[in-house]
PAZAPA-4460 file (N, C-alpha, C; in steps of 0.05 Angstrom, whole numbers, plus 32768, in hexadecimal, padded with zeros to 4 digits):
% residues 194
    n_x    n_y    n_z   ca_x   ca_y   ca_z    c_x    c_y    c_z   seq   type   mol
   8B2E   85A0   85B1   8B29   859E   85CD   8B10   85AE   85D6     1      X     A
   8B0F   85C6   85CA   8AF8   85D7   85D0   8ADE   85CA   85C7     2      X     A
   8ADE   85BD   85B0   8AC7   85B0   85A5   8ABE   8599   85B7     3      X     A
   8AD1   858A   85C2   8ACA   8574   85D4   8ABE   857F   85EE     4      X     A
   8AC8   8595   85F7   8ABD   85A1   8610   8AA0   85AA   860B     5      X     A
   8A9A   85B6   85F4   8A7F   85BF   85EE   8A6C   85A7   85EC     6      X     A
   8A75   8591   85DF   8A64   8579   85DD   8A5F   856D   85F8     7      X     A
   8A73   856C   8609   8A70   8562   8624   8A5D   8573   8634     8      X     A
   8A60   858D   8632   8A4E   859F   8641   8A31   859C   8637     9      X     A
   8A2D   859A   861D   8A12   8596   8612   8A06   857C   861B    10      X     A
   8A16   8567   861D   8A0C   854D   8626   8A04   854E   8643    11      X     A
   8A13   855B   8654   8A0C   855E   8670   89F2   856E   8673    12      X     A
   89F0   8584   8664   89D8   8595   8665   89BF   8585   865D    13      X     A
   89C2   8575   8647   89AB   8564   863D   89A3   8550   8652    14      X     A
   89B6   8542   865E   89B1   852E   8673   89A3   853B   868B    15      X     A
   89AC   8553   8693   89A0   8561   86A9   8983   8568   86A3    16      X     A
   897E   8571   868A   8962   8578   8683   8950   855F   8683    17      X     A
   895B   8549   8678   894B   8530   8677   8945   8526   8693    18      X     A
   8958   8529   86A5   8953   8520   86C1   8940   8533   86D0    19      X     A
   8940   854C   86C8   892F   8560   86D6   8912   855B   86D0    20      X     A
   890B   8553   86B8   88EF   854E   86B1   88EA   8530   86B0    21      X     A
   88D6   8528   86BF   88CF   850B   86C0   88B3   8507   86B4    22      X     A
   88B1   84F2   86A4   8897   84EB   8698   888C   84D2   86A6    23      X     A
   8873   84D4   86AE   8865   84BE   86BC   884E   84B4   86AB    24      X     A
   884C   849A   86A9   8836   848D   869A   881F   8488   86AD    25      X     A
   8807   848D   86A4   87EF   8487   86B4   87E9   846A   86B4    26      X     A
   87DF   8460   86CA   87D6   8444   86CC   87B7   8444   86CA    27      X     A
   87AC   843E   86B2   878F   8440   86AF   877F   842D   86C2    28      X     A
   878B   8416   86C8   877C   8403   86D9   877B   840C   86F6    29      X     A
   878F   841C   86FF   8790   8425   871A   8784   8441   871D    30      X     A
   877D   844E   8707   8771   8469   8707   8753   8466   8709    31      X     A
   8747   8478   8719   872A   8478   871D   871F   8494   8716    32      X     A
   870B   8495   8704   86FD   84AE   86FE   86E0   84AA   8704    33      X     A
   86D6   84B9   8718   86BA   84B9   871F   86AD   84D3   8714    34      X     A
   8695   84D1   870A   8687   84E8   8700   866C   84EC   870F    35      X     A
   8663   8505   870F   864A   850C   871C   863C   8521   870A    36      X     A
   8623   851B   8703   8614   852E   86F3   85F7   852E   86FC    37      X     A
   85EB   8546   86FB   85CF   8548   8702   85BD   853A   86EF    38      X     A
   85A8   852C   86F9   8593   8522   86E7   857D   8536   86E6    39      X     A
   8579   8545   86FC   8567   855C   86FD   8573   856D   8713    40      X     A
   856B   8586   8715   8575   8597   872A   856E   858A   8745    41      X     A
   8583   8586   8755   8580   857B   8770   8583   855D   8772    42      X     A
   8585   854F   875B   858B   8532   875C   85A0   852C   8747    43      X     A
   85AE   8516   874A   85C5   8512   8738   85CA   84F4   8733    44      X     A
   85DA   84EF   871F   85E4   84D4   8719   8602   84D4   871E    45      X     A
   860D   84BD   8725   8629   84BA   8729   8632   84A1   871A    46      X     A
   864C   84A0   8713   8656   8489   8705   8674   848B   8701    47      X     A
   867E   847B   86EF   869B   847A   86E9   86A0   847C   86CB    48      X     A
   86B8   8483   86C5   86C1   8482   86A9   86DF   847B   86AA    49      X     A
   86E9   846E   8695   8704   8463   8695   8718   8474   8687    50      X     A
   8730   8475   8693   8747   8481   8686   8751   846D   8671    51      X     A
   8756   8477   8659   8760   8466   8644   877F   8465   8644    52      X     A
   878B   847D   8646   87A8   8480   8647   87AF   849B   8651    53      X     A
   87C8   849F   8659   87D1   84B9   8661   87ED   84BA   866B    54      X     A
   87F8   84D1   866D   8812   84D6   8678   8814   84F3   8682    55      X     A
   8827   84F8   8694   882D   8513   869C   884A   8517   86A1    56      X     A
   8853   8530   869F   886F   8536   86A4   8871   8548   86BC    57      X     A
   8885   8544   86CC   888A   8554   86E4   88A7   855E   86E3    58      X     A
   88AA   8577   86E8   88C5   8583   86E8   88C7   8593   8702    59      X     A
   88DC   858D   8711   88DF   859A   872B   88C8   8593   873D    60      X     A
   88B9   85A6   8744   88A2   85A2   8756   8888   85AB   8749    61      X     A
   8886   85A7   872E   886E   85AF   8720   8868   859C   8709    62      X     A
   884E   8599   8703   8845   8589   86ED   8847   859B   86D4    63      X     A
   8856   8592   86C0   885C   85A3   86A9   884B   859C   8691    64      X     A
   8840   8584   8690   8830   857C   8679   8824   8561   867D    65      X     A
   8813   8559   866A   8806   853F   866B   87EF   853E   8657    66      X     A
   87E7   8525   8652   87D0   8521   8641   87C2   8507   864A    67      X     A
   87A8   8509   864C   8797   84F3   8656   8780   84EF   8644    68      X     A
   877B   84D6   863B   8765   84CF   862A   8751   84BE   863B    69      X     A
   8738   84C6   8639   8722   84B8   8648   8711   84A9   8633    70      X     A
   870B   8490   8639   86FB   847F   8627   86DD   8485   862C    71      X     A
   86D1   8495   861A   86B6   849E   861F   86A1   8487   861D    72      X     A
   86A8   8471   8611   8696   845A   860F   8695   844B   862A    73      X     A
   86A7   8452   863C   86A8   8443   8656   8695   8450   866B    74      X     A
   8686   8464   8664   8674   8472   8677   8662   845D   8685    75      X     A
   8663   845D   869F   8652   844B   86AF   8643   845B   86C4    76      X     A
   862A   8453   86C9   861A   845E   86DF   861E   844C   86F8    77      X     A
   861F   8459   870F   8623   8449   8728   860C   844C   873C    78      X     A
   85F7   845C   8736   85E3   8460   874A   85C8   8452   8744    79      X     A
   85C3   844B   872B   85AA   843E   8724   85AC   8420   872A    80      X     A
   8599   8415   8738   859A   83F8   8740   858E   83E6   872A    81      X     A
   857B   83F1   871B   856D   83E2   8706   857F   83E0   86ED    82      X     A
   8586   83C8   86E4   8599   83C4   86CE   858E   83D1   86B4    83      X     A
   8574   83CF   86AF   8569   83DB   8697   856A   83FA   8697    84      X     A
   8564   8405   86AF   8566   8423   86B1   8583   842C   86AE    85      X     A
   8595   841D   86BA   85B2   8424   86B9   85BB   8423   869B    86      X     A
   85B4   840E   868D   85BC   840B   8671   85B0   8421   8660    87      X     A
   8597   8429   8666   858A   843E   8657   8598   8459   865C    88      X     A
   859F   845F   8675   85AE   8477   867B   85C9   8478   866D    89      X     A
   85D8   8462   8670   85F3   8461   8663   85F1   8464   8645    90      X     A
   85DC   8458   8639   85D9   845C   861C   85D2   8478   8615    91      X     A
   85C2   8485   8626   85BB   84A1   8621   85D4   84B3   8624    92      X     A
   85E4   84AE   8638   85FD   84BE   863C   8610   84BB   8624    93      X     A
   8610   84A4   8617   8621   849F   8600   8616   84AA   85E6    94      X     A
   85FC   84B1   85E6   85EE   84BA   85CE   85F6   84D6   85C7    95      X     A
   85EC   84DF   85B0   85F2   84FB   85A7   85E5   8510   85B9    96      X     A
   85D1   8508   85C9   85C5   851B   85DD   85DA   8524   85F1    97      X     A
   85ED   8513   85F6   8602   8519   860A   861E   8519   85FD    98      X     A
   862C   8503   85FE   8649   8503   85F6   864F   84F8   85DA    99      X     A
   863B   84EE   85CC   863F   84E5   85B0   8657   84D3   85AD   100      X     A
   8657   84BE   85BD   866E   84AC   85C0   8675   849E   85A6   101      X     A
   8662   8499   8595   8668   848B   857C   867C   849C   856B   102      X     A
   8678   84B6   856B   8689   84C8   855C   86A1   84D2   856C   103      X     A
   869C   84D7   8586   86B1   84E2   8598   86B9   84CD   85AC   104      X     A
   86CA   84BB   85A5   86D1   84A4   85B5   86E1   84AA   85CE   105      X     A
   86F1   84C0   85CD   8701   84C8   85E4   86FD   84E5   85EB   106      X     A
   8701   84EC   8604   8704   8507   860C   8721   850A   8615   107      X     A
   872B   8523   8615   8748   8527   861A   874D   853E   862D   108      X     A
   8760   853A   863F   8769   854F   8651   8787   8553   864B   109      X     A
   878F   856B   8643   87AB   8571   863E   87B3   8584   8655   110      X     A
   87C7   857C   8664   87D2   858D   867A   87E6   85A0   866E   111      X     A
   87E3   85BA   8674   87F6   85CE   866A   8809   85D8   867F   112      X     A
   8804   85D2   8698   8817   85DA   86AD   8809   85DB   86C8   113      X     A
   8818   85E1   86DD   880D   85E3   86F8   881D   85F6   8709   114      X     A
   8812   85FE   871F   8822   860C   8733   8835   85F8   8740   115      X     A
   8847   8601   8750   8859   85EF   875F   8849   85DF   8774   116      X     A
   8850   85C6   8777   8843   85B6   878B   884C   85C0   87A7   117      X     A
   8839   85C8   87B7   883F   85D1   87D2   882D   85C2   87E5   118      X     A
   8838   85B4   87F8   8828   85A4   880A   8819   858E   87FC   119      X     A
   8824   8585   87E5   8818   856F   87D5   8801   8579   87C3   120      X     A
   87FD   8593   87C1   87E7   859E   87B0   87F2   85B1   879B   121      X     A
   87E5   85B1   8784   87EC   85C4   876F   87D3   85CB   875F   122      X     A
   87D2   85E2   8753   87BD   85EA   8741   87C6   85E3   8724   123      X     A
   87B6   85D3   8717   87BD   85CA   86FC   87AB   85D8   86E7   124      X     A
   87B8   85DF   86D1   87A9   85EB   86BA   87AB   85D8   86A2   125      X     A
   8796   85D8   8692   8797   85C8   867B   877F   85CE   8668   126      X     A
   877C   85BD   8654   8767   85C0   8640   8758   85A6   863F   127      X     A
   873D   85A8   8642   872C   8591   8641   871D   8590   8626   128      X     A
   871F   8579   8618   8710   8576   85FF   86FB   8561   8604   129      X     A
   86E2   8568   85FF   86CB   8556   8600   86BC   855B   85E6   130      X     A
   86B5   8545   85D8   86A9   8547   85BD   86BD   8557   85AC   131      X     A
   86B4   856D   859F   86C6   857C   858D   86CF   8596   8599   132      X     A
   86C9   859A   85B3   86D0   85B4   85BF   86E6   85B1   85D3   133      X     A
   86F7   85C6   85D5   870D   85C7   85E8   870C   85E1   85F8   134      X     A
   870D   85DE   8612   870C   85F6   8624   8720   85F3   863A   135      X     A
   872A   8609   8645   873D   8607   865C   8730   85FE   8675   136      X     A
   873F   85EF   8686   8735   85E7   86A0   874C   85EC   86B4   137      X     A
   8744   85EF   86CD   8757   85F3   86E3   874D   85E4   86FB   138      X     A
   875F   85D6   8709   8756   85C7   8720   876F   85C2   8732   139      X     A
   8769   85BA   874B   877E   85B5   875F   8783   8597   8760   140      X     A
   879C   858F   8760   87A3   8572   8764   87B1   856F   877E   141      X     A
   87AE   8557   878A   87BC   8550   87A2   87CD   8538   879B   142      X     A
   87E7   8539   87A1   87FA   8523   879B   8800   8513   87B4   143      X     A
   8800   84F8   87B0   8808   84E6   87C5   8818   84CF   87B8   144      X     A
   8828   84C1   87C8   8838   84AB   87BD   8833   8492   87CC   145      X     A
   8834   847C   87BD   8831   8461   87C9   8845   844F   87BB   146      X     A
   885D   844C   87C6   8872   843D   87BA   887B   844B   87A0   147      X     A
   887B   843D   878A   8883   8448   8770   886D   8456   8762   148      X     A
   8855   8456   876D   883D   8462   8761   8838   847E   876D   149      X     A
   8833   8491   875C   882A   84AC   8765   880D   84AF   875E   150      X     A
   87FE   84B9   8771   87E1   84BD   876E   87DB   84DB   876D   151      X     A
   87CD   84E4   8759   87C3   8500   8758   87A4   84FF   875A   152      X     A
   8799   850C   876D   877C   850D   8770   8773   852A   8769   153      X     A
   875C   852C   875C   8752   8546   8754   8734   8545   8751   154      X     A
   8727   855C   8756   870B   8560   8750   870A   8574   8739   155      X     A
   86FF   856B   8722   86FD   857C   870A   86E0   8580   8703   156      X     A
   86D8   8599   8701   86BD   85A0   86F9   86BD   85AE   86DE   157      X     A
   86AB   85A6   86CC   86AA   85B4   86B3   868D   85B8   86AB   158      X     A
   8688   85CC   869A   866D   85D3   8691   8668   85C5   8676   159      X     A
   8656   85B1   8677   8652   85A1   865F   8647   85B0   8648   160      X     A
   8639   85C7   864D   862D   85D6   8637   8643   85E2   8625   161      X     A
   865B   85E7   8630   8671   85F1   8620   867A   85DD   860B   162      X     A
   8674   85C3   8610   867D   85AE   85FF   8666   85A2   85EE   163      X     A
   8651   85B2   85EA   863A   85AB   85D9   862C   8592   85E4   164      X     A
   862B   858F   85FE   861B   8579   860B   8602   8587   8614   165      X     A
   85ED   8586   8603   85D6   8597   8606   85BE   858C   8615   166      X     A
   85BB   8572   8617   85A2   8566   8621   859A   8572   863C   167      X     A
   8582   857E   863E   8578   8588   8657   8585   85A1   8661   168      X     A
   8596   85AE   8651   85A4   85C6   865A   8593   85DF   8656   169      X     A
   8591   85EE   866B   8582   8607   866A   8590   861C   8658   170      X     A
   85A9   8618   8651   85B7   862A   863F   85AF   8627   8622   171      X     A
   85A3   860F   861C   859A   860A   8600   857C   8608   85FD   172      X     A
   856E   8601   8613   8551   85FC   8611   8543   860C   8626   173      X     A
   852D   8618   861F   851D   8627   8632   8505   8616   863B   174      X     A
   84F8   861F   8651   84E0   8612   865B   84E4   85F5   8664   175      X     A
   84FC   85EE   866D   8502   85D3   8677   84F7   85CE   8693   176      X     A
   84F4   85E4   86A2   84E9   85E1   86BD   84F9   85CD   86CE   177      X     A
   84EB   85BA   86DB   84F8   85A7   86EC   850A   8593   86DD   178      X     A
   8508   8593   86C2   8518   8580   86B2   8533   858C   86AA   179      X     A
   8539   85A4   86B3   8553   85B0   86AE   8569   859F   86BC   180      X     A
   857E   859A   86AD   8595   858B   86B8   85AC   859F   86BB   181      X     A
   85B8   859F   86D3   85CF   85B0   86D8   85E5   85AB   86C4   182      X     A
   85F3   85C0   86BB   8608   85BD   86A7   8623   85B4   86B3   183      X     A
   8626   85B5   86CD   863F   85AD   86D9   8642   858F   86DB   184      X     A
   8658   8585   86D2   8660   8569   86D6   8679   8569   86E7   185      X     A
   8678   8558   86FC   868E   8557   870F   869D   853D   870C   186      X     A
   86B7   853E   870B   86C8   8526   8709   86DA   8525   8722   187      X     A
   86DB   850E   872E   86EE   8509   8744   8702   84F5   8739   188      X     A
   871B   84FE   8737   872F   84EE   872A   8745   84E5   873D   189      X     A
   874B   84CB   873C   8762   84C0   874B   8774   84B4   8736   190      X     A
   8788   84C3   872E   879B   84BB   8719   87B3   84AE   8725   191      X     A
   87B9   8496   871B   87D1   8487   8724   87E6   8488   870D   192      X     A
   87FE   8491   8714   8814   8492   8700   882C   8484   870C   193      X     A
   883D   847A   86F9   8857   846F   8702   886C   8472   86ED   194      X     A
***
């Protein structure tokens, strides 16, 4: 009888834990990632990049984990009107000068946790991998709901020089003058999960 009680108690505890943590799958088609990077100090390029796959876990009122893969071959420019110039820029961004897409097909963000969501906002911590380098990142997300879909929006800024993206960086090359490119890359993310 005692053994049955212990098994029953363990089952209830397991079910409670499973219900407490929820896993959400990302919808790559409904997710939008916009990027912004300087072409020279004071001017910039903007574009998009596609989410390949992803998921996150939420427990109570906090994001507890997640992993997102970005398809680096999907880099698109949105500000150049000339098709040839746009194709040239996109090819350069995919080259070894920048993201080395042939070798490094995906970039990855692993969520390690967050503060509690208060007023629909939380501070999220994680590790960003670009090329062969991984560094910690921290950013604020805003949560909103639309039916069965939950949307998380965030602005994420990272220093490309930490990830061996060297082209035009003043941290690697001297005497660049007006050709210096800012090392900050800004991402505006609208993540859809369900």
